[in-house]
C-alpha positions in Angstrom: -31.6 16.5 -49.5 -32.5 17.0 -53.4 -30.1 20.2 -53.2 -27.2 18.1 -51.5 -27.2 15.8 -54.2 -27.0 18.3 -56.8 -24.9 19.8 -55.2 -22.3 17.1 -55.0 -23.2 15.8 -58.8 -22.3 19.3 -60.6 -20.0 20.5 -57.9 -21.6 24.0 -57.7 -23.4 26.0 -55.2 -27.1 25.7 -55.2 -28.8 28.3 -53.3 -32.4 28.2 -53.9 -33.0 24.6 -54.8 -33.8 23.8 -51.1 -36.4 26.5 -50.8 -37.4 25.2 -54.6 -37.9 21.6 -53.6 -40.4 22.7 -50.8 -42.7 25.0 -52.4 -42.3 21.3 -54.9 -43.2 18.8 -51.9 -45.9 21.0 -50.2 -48.1 21.7 -53.4 -47.1 17.8 -53.6 -48.8 17.3 -50.5 -52.0 19.3 -50.9 -52.4 17.8 -54.1 -52.7 14.3 -52.8 -55.3 15.1 -49.9 -57.4 16.9 -52.9 -58.3 20.7 -52.9 -61.8 19.9 -51.4 -61.4 20.2 -47.7 -57.9 22.3 -47.9 -56.3 22.4 -44.2 -54.2 25.2 -43.0 -50.8 23.3 -43.7 -52.2 22.6 -47.1 -53.0 26.3 -47.0 -49.5 28.2 -46.3 -47.9 25.6 -48.8 -50.1 27.1 -52.0 -49.6 30.6 -50.7 -46.3 29.8 -50.1 -46.0 29.0 -54.1 -48.0 32.0 -55.0 -45.5 34.3 -53.1 -42.7 32.8 -55.0 -43.8 35.0 -57.8 -43.4 38.2 -56.2 -43.3 41.2 -58.7 -44.6 38.8 -61.9 -47.9 39.2 -63.9 -49.2 36.0 -62.4 -48.8 36.7 -59.0 -51.7 38.5 -58.0 -53.5 35.7 -59.7 -51.7 33.2 -58.2 -52.2 35.1 -54.8 -55.8 35.7 -55.2 -56.3 31.7 -56.2 -54.5 30.4 -53.2 -57.1 32.5 -51.2 -60.0 31.4 -53.4 -58.7 28.0 -52.4 -58.1 28.3 -48.4 -61.7 30.0 -48.3 -63.1 26.9 -50.6 -64.5 28.9 -53.2 -62.2 27.9 -55.7 -63.7 28.2 -59.7 -62.2 26.7 -62.5 -60.2 29.8 -63.2 -58.3 29.9 -59.9 -57.4 26.2 -60.4 -56.4 26.6 -63.4 -54.2 29.4 -62.5 -52.4 27.4 -59.7 
């Protein structure tokens, strides 16, 4: 919906905005429910965010942090990365 509204306002093709909005919504949902016990849906959302950084210097750190969080063994450094 946000992508449609932005496209209407700007008159531009904003491909990728909907995907970015979905990523943010997934992380927001995970944060709303808390990170103490992450279910599969929230873990998938955090993994998707990490995947969005593939090819960047932060990719490995974010992938590791998402995996640790899903496993329930997150440390301060992983939380800070996310």
